[in-house]
Structure formats: structure tokens, C-alpha cells
N, C-alpha and C positions, 0 to 999 in steps of 0.2 A: 391345568396340567403343568408340571414343573419343567423348567428348562432342561433338566437332566434327561428327560425323555422327549427331547425335540425330535427324535427319530420318528415318533408317532405322527407328528405334524407333517414331516417330510413324506412319510408313507401315504397319508391321506391326500396330500397335494399331488403326489406323483400319480396316484390312482385317478384323481379327477382329470389331470392333464391327459393321461392316456385314454380315458373315456371320451374326451372331446376329440382327440386325434382319430380314433377308430370310427367315431360316428360321423366324421365330416371329411372323409376322403371323397374324391370325385373321379369321374371318367370310367371308361369300360374296363380298365385293368388296374389292379391294385396289388401291392405286395401281399403275398399270402398270409404272413403273420398278422396283418391288419384286417383280416376277414375272420368271421366266425366259422367254426367247423360246419360243414353242410348238414350233418345230423350227429351221429356218434363221433366222439373224438374230442380233442382239446387243442386249441391254438392260443397264442398269447392274448388275443382279443377276448377269448372266453374266460380269461382270468379277471378282467377289469371289473365287471359288476359284482361278483362275489367278494373281491378285494374291498370294494367300497362298502358293502354291507359289513364286512369284517371290521373296517375302520369305524363304522357307526357303533358297533359293539364295543370297540376299544374306548371310544368317547363315553359310552354309557357307563363303563366301569368307574369313571372319574366323577360322574354326576350322581350316580346312584346313592352314595352315602348321604348326599344332601337331600335327596328325595326321602330317604328313610328317616332322617332327622326331622324333616318337615311334616311327615305324617301322611295318611291316606288321602286326605282332601287335597293337599297341595300336589301330591303325586299325580292323582287322576286329572286334576286341572291342567297341569303342565303337559302330561303325555298326550291327553286327548287334544289339546290345542295344537301341539306341535305336529302330531300325526295328521290331524284334519287339514292343517295349513299346507303341509307337504303334498298330501293327496290332491287338494284343490289346485295347487300350483301346477302339478302334473297334468290335471284335467284341463286347466286353462291353457297350457302350452299346446296340448293336442287340438284344442278348438281354435286357438289363435291363428291368424288375425281376424277371424270371424267373417272373412270374405274368401271367395275362391273363384277361379275361372271355370265357367261351364258354357260350352258352345260359344266360345269367344266373347262371353259376357261376364263381367264381374258381378257376382251375386252374393247374397248373404249366405253364410255357411250355417245352416240350421242344425238342430240336433240330429235329424235324419234328412236325407234327400234321395231322390231317384236320379241315377245317371242317365245319360242320353241313350244308353243301351238297355235301360229299363231295370237296372239292378238297384236294390235298396242299399244305401250306404249311410254311415253315420259317424259321429265323433267317437274316436276310440276311448273307452272308459279307463282301461288300465294302461300301464306303461312303467318306465323305470322309476320315476319319482313316486308313483302310486305304490309300487312294490316296496320301495324304501320305507314309505309311511306305514304300510301294513306290518312289515317285518319289525320295524322299530316299536310299533305299538304293542304287538303281541310278545316280543322278546322282553320289553320293559316290564310287562305284567308278570311274566314267568320269573324274571330275575328278582323283581321286587318282593314277590310272595314266596318264591321257592329258594331264594338265596343261591349261592354258587353251586352247592351240591344238587339242589332240586333242579336248577337250570341244566346241569350236565345230564342228568338222567332223563329229563323231559326232552332235551335235544336228541338223545340217543333213541328214545321211544318214537319221536317224530320220524326219524329216518327209517326205522324198521316198519312203522305203520304205513308210511308212504310206499315203500317197496311192496308191502302186502296189498295195498289198494291197487297198485298197478297190475299186479298179478290177478287179483280178483276181478278188476274192471274189464280185463280182456285176456283171458288165459292163453289164447291162441297167438296173438300178436301184440303184446303189451307195450312194446317200446318203439313202434314205428310212428311216423307222422299220422297215418290214417288210423292206426289201431290204438293209440294212447287214449285212455279213458277220460282224461281231464278235459279234452276238447268238447265232448258232449255236454259236460257240466257247464262249461263256459258258454256254449251256445244257448243252453237253457236259461241261464241266469243273466247273461249279458246281451244275448242276441247277436247273430252273425254280423249285422250291420255295424256293431260297435267293437268288433274284434280286429286284430292285426291280420293283414293279408299278405305279408311279405313272403310267405311260403307257397303262395299260389292258391291257398284255400283259407277259409276262416280258421285261423289257429293263433292263439295268443301265447308267446313265450313268457309273458308276465301274467299268466292266467291265475285263476282262483286257486285251483288245487295245487299247482306247483309252487305256490307261496309257502305251503307248509314246510317243505325241506329248506326253503330259502331263509326261513326264520332262524334255523339252526346256524346259519352263517353269522348272524348277529350275536347269537348266544356264544358261539365260538370266539368271536372277537371280544365279547365281554369277559369270558373266562381268562383269556390271555391278559387283557388289561387288568383284571382283578388280581391275577397272580403277580404281575409286574408291580402293581401298586402296593400290594401287601409285602412283597420283598423289599420295596423301597422303604416302607415304614419300619421294617424290622432291622434295617442296617443304617449305617452312617455313610453318607456320600464321601468319597475320597477325591483328591484333586486329579484332574485329567493328567495322564502321563504315568500315573501310578496304579492304573486300573486294569492292566492286562495281565496281572499276575494270577496264577492259579490259586483258587481259594478266595479271590475277591468276590464280593456279593453279586456284582453285575455278571461276572464270569459264570458263577453258579446258576444265575438266572438263565443265561444263554444255553448252558448245557441242558437244562430241563426243557427249554423251548425247542431246541434242536431234536431232542429225543421225542418230544410230542409230535414234531413235524414228521420225523421219520416213521413213527407209528401210524399216523394218519395217512401218509402216502402209501405205506404198505397195505393198510386196510382198504384204502380207496381203490388202488389198482387191483387188488385181489377181488374185491367186491365187483369191480368193473367187468370181471370175467363172466359174471352171471347177471349183473345189472349194469348195462353199459354206461360209461361216462358220457353224459349228454347235457349240455347247457340248456337247450331249448325246452326240455321237459324237467330240467333241474333235478337229475337223479341223485339218489343218496350217495352213490359212489363219487359223483361229481362234487358233492359237498365235501366229502372227506378229502379228496385230492386237492381241491382248491383251498381248503382250510390249512392243509399241510404246507402247501406252497406259500400261502400268505404268512404263516408263522415263520417259515424259513426266510422269506424276504425281510420281514420285520426284524428277525434276529440278526441278519447280516447288517441291516441299517443300524441297529443298536450297537453291534460290534464296531462298525466304522465310526459312527457319530459319537456315541457315548463313551466307548472305551478308548478309541484312538483319536477322537476329536477331529475326524476328517470332515471338515466343513468348508464351505466356500460358495462360489457362484451357483453350483448345481443344487445345493440345499436351499439357497435363497430363492432360486427359480421355482422349485416345487412348493416351497413354503407359501408363496404368494397365492397359489391355488388352494392351499389348505386353510388360508385365513377366511375366505368367503366361498367355500366349496359349493353349497347348494345354489347360491346366487349366480356364480360363474357358470355352473352347469346349466341352469335354467336359461341364462342368456345365450348359451351356445345353441339352444333349441329355438329360442324366440327370433334370433336374427335371421336364419335362413327362411323361416316361415314368413316373416315380414317381407323379405325380399321376393318371395314367391309370387306376390300379387303385383309386383312392379314389372312392367314390360318395356323393353327397349327395342328399337328397330334393329333388325339384323339382316337387311338386304332383301332380296327377292328369291323365291324358290324357282324350281324348274319351269313352272307355268307362268312365271312373271308376277306372282302374287306376293305381297309383302309378308315377311316373317318376323317373329318377335322372339326375344330371349330375355330371361330374368337377369338382374345384376349378378346373382349367384353363379348362373351358368356362364354369363359373359366373362367373369373373372377366370373361370376354369378354361374356357375356350381360347381366349385371347391373351392370357397371361400364363397361368399354370401349365397348360398343355404345350406351351412354346418352350418350356425348359428342355435343354438338350438331353438326349438319352432316351431310354425306353419310356413308354407311356406311364409306367409305374412311378417314374420320377415326378412327372407332372401331377399325378394324383397325390403323392406324398407332399409335394410342395404346396398344393392347395390346402390340405389339412393342416400342415405345419404353420403356414402363414396365418390361418385363422386362429390357431392355437396361440400364436404370438400376439395377435390382436387382443384376444381375451386376457392374456397375461398382462399386456399393457394396461388394460382397464383395471385388472386386479391389483397391479402395482400402484397405480394412481390412487385407488381406494385405500390401500394399505398405508401409503405415505400420509394420507389425510385421516388415518385412524377410523375409516368408515368400514364397519363390520356389520353385515346384515345377518342377524340371527333369526331363526324361525323357532 
């Protein structure tokens, strides 16, 4: 990727940073923008995952020409290897650290186990990285064989087919937590023990069926990257400072991107009147709106960074996350899981028995929660300080030119 479109690196890094922040707040109260919508609706947190998939598609646009030059064999080898590794890393994180506390004993975390209440539980099969792997894999195939035009129409068909499946799957109550048809398929293929339970029931927000519209997020990112790349090839770069004139090639690129953003936002919100915007079941209207917002944000970054050369500490901060995005994100999941099996003494309870606390909870209780102000401040401080820790690791790696590619 050329330096001229450094804004794409900043976009990807900012997305990773926000993913880490929203996944690692603590305490009973958190600022509402850092929480997902309870069901229908959209918050800033609901933009993070689709933006990352959009960034995956952007990157795909720059490597696809090399895939096509190398031929089918090289393409399948690279895509299969990368998708498999990302999927397995996500599964590894879900299983890690292979130990857990059960009835005050540290036991081996097997593939499935029975809780003290007699419920069957197991390692969650799907998750964020697993969805990234699946979306990358299928979007790559669609783009490789269908090219840009075929990818566009395939993506549109996926969104319409998914809407139809939701209606056919449950005509009476298709968009509720209990009524959405995809959960029954996940239960049949994955098993309840291996599904997410954050909604109080076995329901997976990264489930099998809702991966279909999520693939379109990567296709959309690819199409934007493809357009930018081909505009760049068709024009000659001009010096910074002379680029904000009407008619300049970058300016024309931005006009098209902003129009595309406006069209997608209009379609998404209009579609949302009959097919509610919902991240947890990844509705087609949600795809359209988040694609529109991703294109708008990327366009703003291109305008600031490429046209007006607005760079500095803020771009360098996010760029660190963009250099090792998957590694840093994986690390953000491994660290709290590792700390969960460590117990520290935390005084006595009301009956005089000793109590314990993990280092993760200890930091929140005795450091972050002590920050003056409402409890939301402590929650934010907790997440932001963890973000800074990971930034420091990423910065150290960048200085030593250590880039972990999958």
C-alpha cells in the first residue's frame, strides 16, 4: 500500500484500538457509547466490528492483483492457510488458558464440561476472529472469480437472500432474540454448549447464518479499495498542498466516495423501517448503514491526511495498531483470560472466610474504580489504560520492525 493512502492504515489502526477499548471496560456502569445496542439500534460500539471487516476488504483490494498474477494454485494456498490460521487463533483464544476455576478448584478446561448446577457447557466455537476468517475466505473467492462487478452483484444478492431467509424462517416474529431463525441452525450445527450466552440464552452474535451478510462487509471494503487503487493508477500524484483544488484526482475520488456513502446510508435507514438495523443478527440494513458510515469516515481521513497532509501524533498512535492488527487484538483477548486463573487474597467476607480476586479485577477495584468522578470514569480509565499497554507493546514491535503476518 502506497504512502499516499496512509489514511487506510490509520483507519484500520483506529478500528483495532476502538475494538480493544469497547471489549475491555469494567465495572457495573459504562458510558453508553461504549456499549452495544441492547437489540435493535446502533451505537458507536456497533460500528467497530463491521469497520474492521471493511478494512479487511480494503487490504484485499491491494493483494488481489498479486493473487490473480500468481494463479489459482497460489491463491487457494494463501487464502486457505490465512483463513484457517485466523479461525484457529480465535478458537485458541476461546479455549485459553485451558484451565478454569470450578468449585474452588483449578481444573482442566476440556472441550465440554458440566457445571456444578448440572448444565453442559463447552468451548465457544465461533467468535470475532472466526467470523473474520470466514468472511475473508468467502469474500476472497467471490472477488477472485467474480472480479469487481461480480462481487458487487453477489453482495447485493446476499443481502436480499438473507432478508428473505429471515422472513421465511419465522414469518411471525423474524427479528427478535427468540424468533430469529439462525439460532436454531446454530444450535443444531454447533450445539448449545459451544455457543455464546451473553444474552441469557444460547445465542451466537457471530453465528453461522449471520455470517452471510457479514461477508458483504468485506466485499464493500474491497470495492472501495479497488476504486481507490484504480483511480490512483489512472492519475499522477501531485505534491501535498496543491491537492485540494476542484478537479484534482483525489478530490474527484472523494466526491464519488461521499456519494456512495450517502446512497448506502439512505438505503440502509429506509430498509431499516422494515428490516430493523441490528448488529447481533447482522441485518442487511445494518450492513448498508455501516458500510455507508465506514466509507464516510475513510473519506474524511483521506481528505485530512492525503489532501491536507494533517498528520501527527494522532495518526502515529493509530498506525501502531494498524501495523500488527491481528496480533494486538489477539493479545487483548489472551491477557485477561490468562489473568482469570490467578487468584489474589482479598480479605475476608462477612462470615470471616477468605476471599479471592483476579489481578484483572484487582486493578479495576483498587486503581481504576478509585478515579474521581462517576463510576463511568473508572470503567473508561480501566479500558484506556489497557489500550495504552497494548499500544506500548505495538510501538516496541514497530520500532524493532517486528510485524506478525498471518
